[in-house]
VEXPA-645102 format. One line per field, with one value per residue: residue number from 1; residue in three letters; chain; x, y, z of N, C-alpha, C in turn. Coordinates in steps of 0.1 Angstrom, whole numbers. Atoms other than C-alpha are relative to their C-alpha. Example, Ala and Ser with C-alpha at 12.3 -4.5 7.8 and 13.67 -1.06 7.14 Angstrom:
<pts>
pase = (1, 2)
timi = (Ala, Ser)
kolmar = (A, A)
n_px = (9, -9)
n_py = (-12, -11)
n_pz = (0, 0)
ca_px = (123, 137)
ca_py = (-45, -11)
ca_pz = (78, 71)
c_px = (9, -8)
c_py = (12, 11)
c_pz = (0, 8)
</pts>
This chain:
<pts>
pase = (1, 2, 3, 4, 5, 6, 7, 8, 9, 10, 11, 12, 13, 14, 15, 16, 17, 18, 19, 20, 21, 22, 23, 24, 25, 26, 27, 28, 29, 30, 31, 32, 33, 34, 35, 36, 37, 38, 39, 40, 41, 42, 43, 44, 45, 46, 47, 48, 49, 50, 51, 52, 53, 54, 55, 56, 57, 58, 59, 60, 61, 62, 63, 64, 65, 66, 67, 68, 69, 70, 71, 72, 73, 74, 75, 76, 77, 78, 79, 80, 81, 82, 83, 84, 85, 86, 87, 88, 89, 90, 91, 92, 93, 94, 95, 96, 97, 98, 99, 100, 101, 102, 103, 104, 105, 106, 107, 108, 109, 110, 111, 112, 113, 114, 115, 116, 117, 118, 119, 120, 121, 122, 123, 124, 125, 126, 127, 128, 129, 130, 131, 132, 133, 134, 135, 136, 137, 138, 139, 140, 141, 142, 143, 144, 145, 146, 147, 148, 149, 150, 151, 152, 153, 154, 155, 156, 157, 158, 159, 160, 161, 162, 163, 164, 165, 166, 167, 168, 169, 170, 171, 172, 173, 174, 175, 176, 177, 178, 179, 180, 181, 182, 183, 184, 185, 186, 187, 188, 189, 190, 191, 192, 193, 194, 195, 196, 197, 198, 199, 200, 201, 202, 203)
timi = (Unk, Unk, Unk, Unk, Unk, Unk, Unk, Unk, Unk, Unk, Unk, Unk, Unk, Unk, Unk, Unk, Unk, Unk, Unk, Unk, Unk, Unk, Unk, Unk, Unk, Unk, Unk, Unk, Unk, Unk, Unk, Unk, Unk, Unk, Unk, Unk, Unk, Unk, Unk, Unk, Unk, Unk, Unk, Unk, Unk, Unk, Unk, Unk, Unk, Unk, Unk, Unk, Unk, Unk, Unk, Unk, Unk, Unk, Unk, Unk, Unk, Unk, Unk, Unk, Unk, Unk, Unk, Unk, Unk, Unk, Unk, Unk, Unk, Unk, Unk, Unk, Unk, Unk, Unk, Unk, Unk, Unk, Unk, Unk, Unk, Unk, Unk, Unk, Unk, Unk, Unk, Unk, Unk, Unk, Unk, Unk, Unk, Unk, Unk, Unk, Unk, Unk, Unk, Unk, Unk, Unk, Unk, Unk, Unk, Unk, Unk, Unk, Unk, Unk, Unk, Unk, Unk, Unk, Unk, Unk, Unk, Unk, Unk, Unk, Unk, Unk, Unk, Unk, Unk, Unk, Unk, Unk, Unk, Unk, Unk, Unk, Unk, Unk, Unk, Unk, Unk, Unk, Unk, Unk, Unk, Unk, Unk, Unk, Unk, Unk, Unk, Unk, Unk, Unk, Unk, Unk, Unk, Unk, Unk, Unk, Unk, Unk, Unk, Unk, Unk, Unk, Unk, Unk, Unk, Unk, Unk, Unk, Unk, Unk, Unk, Unk, Unk, Unk, Unk, Unk, Unk, Unk, Unk, Unk, Unk, Unk, Unk, Unk, Unk, Unk, Unk, Unk, Unk, Unk, Unk, Unk, Unk, Unk, Unk, Unk, Unk, Unk, Unk)
kolmar = (A, A, A, A, A, A, A, A, A, A, A, A, A, A, A, A, A, A, A, A, A, A, A, A, A, A, A, A, A, A, A, A, A, A, A, A, A, A, A, A, A, A, A, A, A, A, A, A, A, A, A, A, A, A, A, A, A, A, A, A, A, A, A, A, A, A, A, A, A, A, A, A, A, A, A, A, A, A, A, A, A, A, A, A, A, A, A, A, A, A, A, A, A, A, A, A, A, A, A, A, A, A, A, A, A, A, A, A, A, A, A, A, A, A, A, A, A, A, A, A, A, A, A, A, A, A, A, A, A, A, A, A, A, A, A, A, A, A, A, A, A, A, A, A, A, A, A, A, A, A, A, A, A, A, A, A, A, A, A, A, A, A, A, A, A, A, A, A, A, A, A, A, A, A, A, A, A, A, A, A, A, A, A, A, A, A, A, A, A, A, A, A, A, A, A, A, A, A, A, A, A, A, A)
n_px = (10, 10, 1, 10, -6, -11, 6, 6, -11, -5, 10, -2, -12, 2, 10, -2, -5, 10, 9, -7, -1, 14, 4, -8, 5, 13, 2, -12, -5, 9, -3, -2, -14, -10, -3, 9, -6, 5, -6, 11, 7, 11, 13, 7, 5, 0, 12, 7, 1, 14, 2, -4, 12, -6, 7, -8, 2, 14, 8, 4, -8, -13, -2, -7, 1, -9, -14, -3, -9, -13, -3, 1, -7, 11, -5, 11, -4, 9, 2, -13, -10, -13, -11, 2, 10, -6, -9, 7, 6, -10, -10, 5, 11, -2, -13, 0, 7, -9, -11, 5, -3, 11, 11, 5, 14, 8, 2, 7, -2, 13, -1, 13, 1, 9, 4, -2, -14, -5, -6, -13, 2, 5, -11, -10, 6, 1, -13, -11, 5, 10, 3, 6, 14, 5, 12, 3, 6, 1, -12, 3, 2, -13, -8, 6, -2, -14, -5, -7, -14, -7, 3, -13, -9, 7, 1, 11, -3, -3, -14, -6, 2, 5, 0, 13, 0, 11, 13, 4, -5, -11, -8, -13, 0, -13, 1, -8, -11, -5, -14, -2, -6, 11, 10, -6, 0, 14, 3, -7, 8, 12, -4, -3, 13, 8, -7, 2, 14, 3, -7, 8, 14, 3, 6)
n_py = (-9, -3, -14, -7, -2, -10, -14, -3, -4, -13, -10, -2, -8, -14, -6, 4, -11, -10, 5, 0, -13, -5, 6, -6, -14, 0, 7, -1, -13, -11, -10, -13, -1, -3, -14, -7, -11, -12, -5, -2, 11, 3, 2, 11, -5, -15, -7, -9, -14, -3, 5, -11, -9, -13, -11, -10, -14, -4, 9, 11, 12, 1, 15, 4, -9, -11, 5, 4, -8, -2, 7, -9, 1, -4, -1, -1, -10, -4, -14, -7, 4, 0, 2, 11, -5, -9, 7, 8, -9, -8, 8, 13, -2, -12, 1, 12, -3, -8, 9, 8, -7, -1, 9, -5, -3, 12, 2, -10, 1, -1, 0, 3, -7, 8, -10, -13, -3, -11, -12, 4, 9, -8, -8, 9, 5, -11, -6, 9, 11, -5, 8, 13, 1, 1, 8, 2, 13, 3, 7, 14, 7, 2, 9, 13, 5, 3, 8, 13, -3, -1, 12, 6, -9, -9, -14, -3, -7, -14, -3, 8, -3, 11, -1, 4, 1, -8, 6, -2, 11, -3, 12, -1, -8, -5, -8, -13, 1, -13, -1, -4, 11, 10, -7, 0, 14, 3, -8, 7, 12, -4, -4, 12, 7, -8, 1, 14, 1, -8, 6, 11, -4, -9, -11)
n_pz = (-5, 10, 3, -9, -14, 1, 1, -14, -9, 5, -4, -14, -3, 3, -9, -14, -9, -3, -10, -12, -5, -4, -13, -10, -2, -5, -13, -8, 0, -4, 9, -6, -5, 11, 1, 10, 6, -6, -12, -10, -4, 9, -7, 6, 12, 1, -6, 9, -6, -4, -14, -10, -1, 0, 7, 5, -6, 2, -7, 9, -3, 7, 2, 12, 11, -2, 1, 13, 8, -6, -13, -11, -14, -9, -14, -10, -10, -11, -2, -1, 10, -7, 9, 9, 10, 9, 8, 9, 10, 9, 7, 5, 10, 9, 7, 8, 12, 9, 5, 11, 13, 10, -5, -12, 2, -1, -14, -8, -14, -7, -15, -7, -13, -9, -10, 4, 0, -9, 7, 4, 11, 11, 5, 7, 13, 9, 3, 3, 7, 8, 12, -4, 0, -14, -2, -14, -4, -14, -4, -3, 13, 8, -7, 1, 14, 2, -11, 4, 3, -13, -8, -5, -7, -9, 4, 9, 13, -2, 2, 10, 14, 8, 15, 5, 15, 7, -2, -14, -9, -8, 1, -6, -12, -5, -12, 0, -11, -5, 3, 14, 8, 3, 9, 14, 4, 4, 13, 11, 2, 7, 14, 7, 3, 9, 13, 5, 3, 12, 12, 5, 2, 11, -5)
ca_px = (113, 81, 77, 46, 65, 94, 71, 54, 88, 99, 67, 72, 107, 95, 65, 78, 99, 70, 47, 73, 78, 40, 35, 64, 51, 16, 22, 57, 65, 49, 46, 44, 79, 95, 113, 92, 102, 80, 94, 61, 38, 16, -20, -37, -66, -66, -90, -115, -113, -151, -148, -133, -166, -147, -162, -147, -145, -181, -194, -198, -186, -149, -146, -134, -147, -124, -93, -96, -69, -41, -23, -26, -5, -30, -21, -45, -43, -56, -63, -26, 5, 37, 71, 63, 32, 51, 79, 54, 35, 66, 93, 74, 47, 54, 91, 87, 62, 87, 114, 91, 100, 78, 57, 48, 14, 4, 3, -21, -16, -46, -50, -78, -88, -103, -108, -110, -75, -56, -41, -7, -19, -39, -9, 14, -10, -14, 23, 44, 21, 0, -18, -32, -67, -85, -110, -128, -137, -148, -118, -135, -147, -113, -95, -120, -117, -79, -77, -68, -35, -25, -35, 1, 20, -8, -15, -39, -40, -35, -3, 4, 7, -10, -7, -41, -46, -67, -95, -96, -76, -55, -26, 6, 13, 42, 48, 60, 89, 101, 137, 150, 172, 142, 120, 144, 148, 110, 107, 132, 111, 80, 98, 111, 77, 60, 86, 82, 44, 43, 67, 43, 12, -4, -21)
ca_py = (-522, -515, -482, -474, -480, -459, -430, -432, -431, -402, -383, -390, -377, -345, -338, -355, -326, -302, -325, -328, -291, -285, -310, -295, -260, -270, -291, -284, -248, -219, -193, -164, -173, -168, -136, -109, -81, -55, -34, -25, -48, -66, -66, -100, -99, -63, -38, -20, 18, 18, -1, 30, 49, 81, 115, 141, 179, 182, 155, 131, 94, 90, 55, 36, 61, 87, 65, 58, 70, 72, 53, 68, 73, 75, 87, 82, 112, 120, 154, 163, 160, 152, 145, 111, 126, 154, 132, 109, 137, 155, 129, 97, 112, 147, 141, 106, 118, 143, 116, 99, 125, 122, 96, 119, 128, 92, 94, 113, 120, 115, 123, 108, 131, 109, 140, 177, 189, 208, 242, 225, 198, 223, 246, 217, 204, 239, 249, 218, 192, 212, 194, 165, 153, 157, 131, 125, 93, 80, 68, 37, 27, 33, 14, -15, -17, -19, -40, -73, -56, -54, -89, -100, -69, -50, -13, 4, 25, 59, 74, 49, 52, 30, 24, 23, 10, 28, 3, 12, -17, -9, -33, -20, -5, 16, 30, 65, 73, 101, 92, 108, 79, 55, 80, 83, 45, 41, 68, 48, 17, 35, 49, 15, -1, 27, 26, -12, -8, 20, 2, -27, -7, 11, 35)
ca_pz = (-241, -261, -279, -258, -225, -238, -247, -212, -195, -217, -208, -171, -172, -187, -164, -133, -120, -124, -104, -77, -74, -74, -45, -26, -31, -22, 9, 22, 15, 32, 4, 29, 42, 8, 2, -16, -38, -22, 6, 23, 41, 15, 25, 17, 11, -2, 15, -7, -1, 1, 34, 50, 43, 35, 24, 3, 10, -3, 19, -10, -7, -17, -32, -62, -86, -71, -72, -109, -133, -108, -80, -46, -14, 15, 50, 80, 103, 137, 151, 158, 137, 157, 142, 127, 110, 95, 84, 67, 49, 37, 31, 26, 4, -10, -17, -29, -54, -67, -71, -96, -123, -154, -135, -106, -122, -121, -83, -61, -24, -1, 36, 57, 85, 113, 135, 131, 122, 148, 140, 137, 113, 92, 89, 79, 52, 38, 39, 36, 20, -3, -32, -11, -16, 17, 28, 61, 79, 112, 132, 144, 109, 93, 120, 118, 80, 82, 114, 96, 86, 123, 134, 139, 149, 167, 165, 141, 109, 125, 113, 86, 48, 23, -15, -32, -68, -94, -88, -51, -36, -6, -9, 7, 41, 55, 90, 97, 121, 143, 136, 104, 93, 96, 78, 48, 47, 46, 19, -2, 3, -9, -39, -49, -46, -65, -93, -97, -96, -122, -145, -147, -151, -180, -157)
c_px = (-9, 0, -10, 6, 10, -6, -6, 11, 6, -9, 1, 12, -1, -9, 3, 5, -10, -10, 7, 1, -14, -4, 8, -5, -13, -1, 12, 6, -10, 3, 2, 14, 10, 3, -8, 8, -4, 6, -10, -7, -11, -12, -8, -11, 1, -13, -5, -1, -14, -3, 3, -12, 4, -10, 10, -3, -14, -10, -5, 9, 13, 2, 7, 0, 10, 14, 4, 10, 14, 2, 0, 9, -10, 6, -12, 5, -10, -2, 14, 10, 14, 11, -2, -10, 6, 11, -7, -6, 10, 9, -5, -11, 4, 14, 2, -7, 9, 11, -5, 2, -13, -12, -8, -15, -8, -3, -7, 3, -13, 2, -14, 0, -10, -5, 2, 15, 4, 6, 14, -1, -5, 11, 10, -6, 0, 14, 10, -5, -12, -2, -6, -15, -5, -13, -2, -6, -1, 11, -3, -3, 13, 9, -5, 2, 14, 5, 7, 15, 9, -2, 12, 8, -7, 0, -12, 5, 5, 15, 8, -3, -3, 1, -14, 1, -11, -14, -4, 4, 11, 9, 14, -1, 15, -2, 7, 9, 3, 15, 2, 6, -11, -10, 6, 1, -14, -4, 6, -8, -12, 4, 3, -12, -8, 6, -3, -15, -3, 6, -9, -14, -2, -7, 10)
c_py = (4, 15, 8, 2, 11, 14, 4, 4, 14, 12, 3, 7, 15, 7, -3, 11, 11, -5, 0, 14, 5, -6, 6, 14, 0, -5, 2, 13, 10, 12, 14, 1, 3, 15, 7, 12, 13, 3, 2, -13, -3, -4, -11, -4, 16, 5, 10, 14, 3, -4, 10, 10, 15, 10, 10, 14, 5, -9, -12, -12, 1, -15, -3, 9, 12, -4, -3, 9, 2, -9, 11, -4, 6, 0, 2, 8, 1, 15, 8, -6, 2, -3, -11, 4, 9, -6, -9, 8, 6, -10, -13, 1, 11, -2, -12, 2, 8, -8, -8, 7, 1, -9, 6, 3, -12, -4, 12, -3, 3, 0, -3, 6, -7, 9, 14, 4, 11, 11, -4, -9, 8, 9, -8, -4, 12, 5, -10, -13, 3, -9, -13, 1, -3, -8, -1, -13, -1, -8, -14, -9, -2, -10, -14, -6, -5, -9, -13, 2, -1, -12, -5, 9, 9, 14, 2, 9, 14, 2, -8, 4, -12, 3, -5, -1, 8, -6, -1, -11, 5, -12, 1, 10, 4, 8, 13, 0, 14, 1, 3, -11, -11, 6, -1, -14, -5, 7, -7, -13, 3, 3, -13, -8, 7, -1, -14, -1, 8, -6, -11, 3, 9, 12, 9)
c_pz = (-12, -3, 9, 14, -1, -1, 14, 9, -4, 5, 15, 4, -3, 10, 14, 9, 3, 11, 14, 6, 4, 14, 11, 3, 7, 14, 10, 1, 4, -9, 6, 7, -10, -1, -11, -5, 6, 13, 11, 4, -10, 7, -8, 10, 0, 7, -10, 7, 4, 14, 10, 2, 1, -7, -5, 6, -1, 7, -8, 3, -9, -1, -13, -12, 1, -1, -14, -7, 6, 12, 11, 12, 10, 14, 9, 11, 11, 1, -1, -10, 7, -11, -10, -11, -10, -9, -11, -11, -9, -7, -6, -11, -10, -7, -8, -13, -10, -6, -12, -14, -9, 5, 12, -2, 0, 14, 6, 15, 7, 15, 5, 14, 9, 11, -5, 1, 10, -8, -6, -13, -12, -6, -8, -14, -10, -5, -5, -8, -9, -12, 4, -2, 14, 1, 15, 3, 15, 5, 3, -12, -8, 7, -1, -14, -2, 12, -4, -3, 12, 9, 7, 8, 10, -5, -9, -11, 3, -1, -10, -14, -7, -15, -4, -16, -6, 1, 15, 10, 8, 2, 6, 12, 4, 13, -2, 13, 4, -4, -15, -9, -4, -10, -15, -6, -5, -13, -12, -3, -8, -14, -8, -4, -11, -14, -7, -4, -13, -12, -6, -2, -12, 5, 8)
</pts>
């Protein structure tokens, strides 16, 4: 065997397995079927918060400039606030933020009001979920912007919780629940995802 042929065979032995794995991963493995670390629904492609066309309390646009500096938990609310809504606002957002300890200031809580808040919702936001950033958005616009998230399972964004990155990318979704056990399990999912995200972020 000539030295040149020997060198080529050695090189093939080194790079061959990588080529095989690449081809298998590219053509025979569905990457979306592989297990993922995140507990919430990963939104691909991410949705820009600007697409929701939100307004802040002063009527000014609420967009990427307002999400800078911190990560956000965002809840899409209707006019009323039944049990699942209250569980989400309190356990899945307020209490989860408190479990972050020294990292709790790296997270803001945002509520999107897609209709004038009922007396019940207004009272709950003031008494049990104080400290949230309140924004307003048209229900149709918000649902349309987030519609791709629900293409497989159906439904819409009303009553769901989302994680938003500091650059305004909405990239994780969590449902809310009437059942307390399901609520606490979902809250733990959010906590785990947030802790993993904050650990890998400088913001």
